[in-house]
N, C-alpha and C positions, 0 to 999 in steps of 0.2 A: 504493500500499500505505499501510496505518495500523497502528498498536500499538493493541490493545484497551486499554480504560481500567481494566478489572478484571485480565486474566491478563498483559498485554503482550505477547501474541502477535501476529506480523504477520498481517494479513487484508486481504481487497480490499472495502471497505464498497461498492463497486458491484455486486457479486454478489446477485441475488434470491435470497432465502430460499424454500426450497421444503417443507422438513420443516415440519409443523404446530407443532411445539414452538418452532422458531426464529422461526415467523410470529408466534405469541403474544408470545414474548420481544420482537420488533420492535414490537409494537403496543405493548407496554408501555414500551418505550424511547422511543417517540414520544410518547405522552400522558402517562404517569405520572412517567418518571424524566428526561424531557429530556435524554437522552443517545442519540438517535437518531445512527447512522452510527459510533459509537464502540466498539461490541463486536463481538467476533469471532463466528461462528456458534455454537461450543460453550457461549460464556457466554450468548448470546441463547436457546438451546435449554436451559440450565440455568435461566435466569430465567422462560422460558415454563412449563415444567414445575410450578415453584414456584408460578407465578401461577395455574395450573390447577388446581393443588392446593388453594392457601389463599386466593385472592383470588376469592371467590365472587360479588363485586359484578361482576366483569368476564365470568365465564363462567358465568352463571344455572344 
């Protein structure tokens, strides 16, 4: 278990993301923000939703 670097909630970084928004957030964590494995599912979802809304360079 780890603590999320944003909200400090405990999470298991080994769990595979199945929600499309969380997958998008994980993609951004890996390539754009360089914090892969540091965010909980809820924070990944939030990042993914915002990324899909505002980062058109990723999601044409």
